[in-house]
Structure formats: structure tokens, C-alpha cells
C-alpha positions in Angstrom: -0.1 0.4 0.0 2.0 2.9 -1.0 1.3 6.9 0.4 -2.2 7.9 -1.1 -4.6 10.5 -0.1 -7.6 9.0 1.9 -11.3 10.1 3.0 -12.0 10.2 6.7 -14.9 9.8 8.1 -16.3 11.7 11.3 -19.1 11.6 13.0 -20.4 14.1 15.2 -23.0 15.4 17.4 -22.4 18.3 19.7 -18.8 17.2 19.8 -17.6 20.3 21.1 -15.3 19.0 23.6 -12.3 17.0 22.1 -13.6 17.6 18.1 -10.8 20.6 17.8 -8.1 18.3 19.2 -9.6 15.1 17.6 -9.8 17.3 13.5 -6.0 18.4 14.3 -4.6 14.8 14.9 -6.3 14.1 11.8 -4.8 16.4 9.6 -1.4 16.1 11.4 -1.1 11.8 10.9 -3.4 10.7 8.0 -2.9 12.2 4.4 -6.4 13.4 3.8 -8.0 13.5 0.1 -11.0 14.5 2.1 -12.5 15.2 5.6 -16.3 14.0 5.6 -18.5 15.4 8.5 -21.7 13.5 9.3 -23.2 15.8 12.0 -26.7 15.0 13.6 -27.9 18.4 14.3 -25.2 19.8 16.7 -26.3 22.6 19.1 -23.6 23.7 20.4 -20.3 24.7 18.1 -19.4 22.2 16.8 -20.4 23.2 14.1 -18.1 26.2 13.9 -14.9 23.7 14.8 -16.1 22.5 11.0 -16.6 25.8 9.9 -13.2 26.8 10.8 -10.9 23.5 9.7 -13.1 24.1 5.7 -11.6 27.2 5.9 -7.9 26.0 6.4 -7.9 22.6 4.5 -10.6 23.4 2.1 -11.8 20.0 1.4 -14.3 19.3 4.3 -17.6 18.0 3.4 -20.5 18.2 5.4 -23.6 15.9 5.8 -26.4 16.6 8.3 -28.0 13.3 9.2 -30.9 12.8 11.9 -30.7 9.2 12.1 -28.6 6.5 14.4 -25.1 5.6 14.0 -25.8 3.3 11.9 -27.5 5.7 9.2 -24.8 7.7 9.8 -22.0 5.8 8.8 -23.7 4.5 5.9 -24.2 8.2 5.0 -19.9 8.6 5.5 -19.3 5.7 3.1 -21.9 6.2 0.5 -20.0 9.7 0.4 -15.9 8.3 0.3 -14.6 8.4 -3.5 -10.8 6.6 -1.6 -10.0 3.0 -2.2 -9.1 3.4 1.6 -10.3 5.6 3.9 -10.9 5.5 8.0 -13.3 6.2 10.3 -12.5 8.5 13.2 -14.5 9.0 17.0 -14.6 12.5 17.4 -14.0 12.1 21.4 -10.2 10.4 20.4 -7.0 11.7 19.1 -4.8 9.6 16.9 -1.0 8.9 17.8 1.5 10.1 15.7 2.4 8.4 12.4 -1.0 6.6 13.1 -1.7 6.0 9.1 2.1 5.4 8.5 1.6 2.7 10.9 -1.4 1.4 9.9 -1.1 0.7 6.5 2.3 -1.7 7.3 -0.1 -3.9 8.3 -2.0 -3.5 5.0 -2.3 -6.9 3.3 -4.3 -8.3 -0.3 -6.4 -9.9 2.3 -6.6 -7.4 4.6 -10.2 -5.5 4.6 -9.7 -3.3 7.9 -7.2 -2.4 10.2 -8.5 -0.9 14.0 -5.6 0.8 16.5 -6.5 -0.1 20.3 -8.2 2.7 21.8 -6.3 3.3 25.1 -8.9 5.9 27.3 -7.1 8.5 29.0 -5.7 9.0 32.3 -4.5 5.4 32.8 -1.2 6.0 33.9 -0.4 2.4 35.5 1.7 0.3 33.8 -0.1 -2.8 34.9 -3.4 -1.7 34.6 -2.4 -0.3 31.1 -1.6 -4.1 29.8 -4.3 -5.7 31.2 -6.2 -2.5 29.7 -5.1 -3.3 26.3 -5.4 -7.0 26.1 -9.4 -6.5 27.0 -9.9 -4.0 24.7 -8.9 -5.6 22.0 -10.2 -8.8 23.1 -13.8 -6.5 22.8 -13.1 -5.5 19.5 -12.2 -9.4 18.4 -15.6 -9.9 19.3 -18.0 -6.9 18.3 -15.6 -4.7 16.3 -14.9 -1.1 16.8 -14.5 2.5 14.9 -12.5 4.4 16.9 -9.2 4.4 14.4 -10.1 2.3 11.6 -8.9 2.1 8.1 -11.5 0.4 5.6 -10.6 -1.3 2.5 -13.4 0.9 0.4 -14.1 -2.2 -1.9 -15.2 -4.5 1.2 -17.8 -1.7 2.3 -19.4 0.0 -1.3 -22.6 -2.4 -1.2 -23.3 -2.4 2.9 -26.8 -2.0 4.1 -26.5 -1.1 7.3 -29.3 -1.7 9.2 -30.8 2.1 10.4 -31.8 1.2 13.9 -28.5 0.3 15.1 -27.5 3.1 17.1 -25.1 0.7 18.5 -23.1 -2.3 17.6 -23.3 -1.2 14.1 -19.3 -1.2 14.5 -19.7 -5.3 15.0 -22.0 -5.2 11.8 -19.4 -3.6 9.5 -16.8 -6.1 11.0 -18.6 -9.2 10.2 -19.9 -7.4 6.8 -15.9 -7.6 5.7 -15.4 -10.8 7.1 -17.9 -12.5 5.2 -16.4 -10.6 2.2 -13.2 -12.8 2.8 -11.0 -10.6 4.4 -9.3 -9.7 7.6 -9.6 -7.4 10.0 -7.1 -6.9 12.0 -6.5 -5.2 16.1 -3.4 -3.6 16.2 -1.5 -2.2 19.4 0.2 0.1 17.3 -1.0 2.4 15.5 -3.8 3.4 18.6 -5.8 6.1 19.6 -6.8 8.0 22.9 -10.3 8.0 23.6 -11.2 11.2 26.0 -14.8 9.6 27.2 -17.0 11.7 28.5 -17.2 12.0 32.3 -20.5 10.1 33.1 -18.2 7.2 31.8 -16.4 7.6 34.8 -19.1 6.7 37.0 -20.3 3.8 38.4 -24.2 4.8 36.6 -22.1 5.2 32.8 -20.1 2.5 33.1 -23.6 -0.5 34.2 -24.9 1.7 31.3 -22.0 0.1 28.9 -23.3 -3.3 29.9 -26.7 -2.2 29.8 -26.4 -1.8 26.2 -24.5 -5.2 25.7 -27.6 -7.0 26.9 -29.8 -4.9 24.6 -28.4 -4.8 21.5 -25.5 -7.4 22.0 -25.3 -11.1 20.0 -26.7 -13.5 22.7 -24.2 -15.8 21.2 -21.1 -13.2 22.1 -23.3 -12.3 25.7 -21.5 -14.2 28.1 -17.8 -12.7 26.8 -19.0 -9.2 26.1 -20.5 -9.2 29.9 -17.4 -10.6 31.3 -15.1 -7.9 29.0 -16.7 -4.9 29.9 -16.9 -6.0 33.6 -13.1 -5.6 33.6 -14.6 -1.6 32.7 -16.9 -1.4 35.7 -14.2 -2.7 38.1 -11.7 -0.2 36.1 -13.9 3.0 36.4 -14.2 1.4 40.6 -10.4 1.9 41.0 -9.8 4.8 38.7 -12.8 6.7 41.5 -10.4 5.0 44.5 -7.6 6.2 43.3 -8.2 9.7 43.0 -10.2 10.2 46.1 -7.5 8.4 47.9 -5.1 11.1 45.9 -7.2 13.9 46.7 -7.3 13.0 50.8 -3.2 12.6 50.9 -3.2 16.1 49.1 -5.7 18.0 51.5 -3.8 16.0 54.6 -0.1 17.5 53.1 -1.6 20.9 52.4 -2.4 20.6 56.5 
């Protein structure tokens, strides 16, 4: 796979929190043909940020969609005009040289390459190692589109069910596999995922489990529940660690 420009598809909806950092990382680390933004009628400053990048680079395509993530991803795919394209979530930042690292993994039988997501704020090396293993296992079970390089040929005729607001990534992964291509999960490249604050609560982490139960495949359920259970434990660990740090800080000030 030579150096070629690729389209990048980003879904947005009130994404102002991380969007500018996200787009900066894309333009820095990907040879972009066009940035295709599919927006869910944002009411914050998301569209102002998109406009700013179009004024700077002149290659941003804006599409509106009021449906699910499934319908939004489908609209994005329909606009792709390059041999390969990349899905990037609006709350992640790509690592340095993301594209150059991803393209080294492309072979004739590869339909997509996923860079592992790393939640921001993980500093303990043991926790990080375990997190990476669990995250990769989850991708193998259900896929992911945080930072996914896709061979357009494998999805040009895809028909994502419009009711899929979650697990549309699983549908995409399985569609590519049915075409006879491999979908590779890699530790490098990777992206940093800036999860919303609600995730760092017990309720937020349990909501992930609930979505898994509501929309996941029954055959995949046992493995998914166990894997997402790790996320819940990590959220609890992170909360306890932060409270301990704050308590120590107060004592030191006293």
C-alpha cells in the first residue's frame, strides 16, 4: 500500500468537547483527501469548529443526519471516493504517524485495520497492559470504529440497518469478514479515547453493560459481559485512586 490520500469519516453530535483536538490529530497524521463530517444536528459549537477546519484546509464535506449511528456511518461511506478510508470517532486523538503505522499492516487479504483505543488518564503500567488485552479482546468479539482503516471495496455495497445506534461497528466488522477479508486489531497504531465524564461513574459504566445486554448477540453475550465488567472494575479503581490522591493532598496541605 503506497502513500495515497484517504477520505476520513467523522460522526459528530454536540462534539465540541474534544473535536478540535481530534481534527488536529487527523490532519497531522493522515494524508487526507476529504474530511467527511456527518453531523447529527449539533446545537453547540461543533459546526463552528468544522467550518474553521474547512476554511483552513478547504476539503471538508458536511452532511446532516438525524438518525442513528448506523444511518450516519452509511451516509459517510456513500460519500467516500478513495480506495481506503478511515473512520475516526470525534472524541479520540490519533497517535503520531497513525496512517504510516496502519498501512504497514495492509496485505492483499486485509479489509480493515483497527488501532487500539486507550482511555485517557491510564498511567499504571500493569493496568494499561491488562486494559489493552481486554480492549483488543472486545474488538475481536464486536469490532470498533474509534480509528478504523477500511478497504472501500469491502463496504461499498454495505447496508447497515438504520435502527443500529450501537453495535453498528460489529455489523461492519462482520460484513468485511463475510467478504473474505481479515480485520486486524493492532496495538500500534492506537488512539487516545477521551471518554465523557459520565463514563467515570458507576452508573455510566453499568450503562455500557446494559447496552451490551439490549443490543448484543446472545452468542457473544457471555464474553462481552465479562469483558465490559472489567471496565466497570476499572472505573471503580480509578474513582478510589482519585479520592485517595485528593485525601493525601488535603493532608499534605494541613
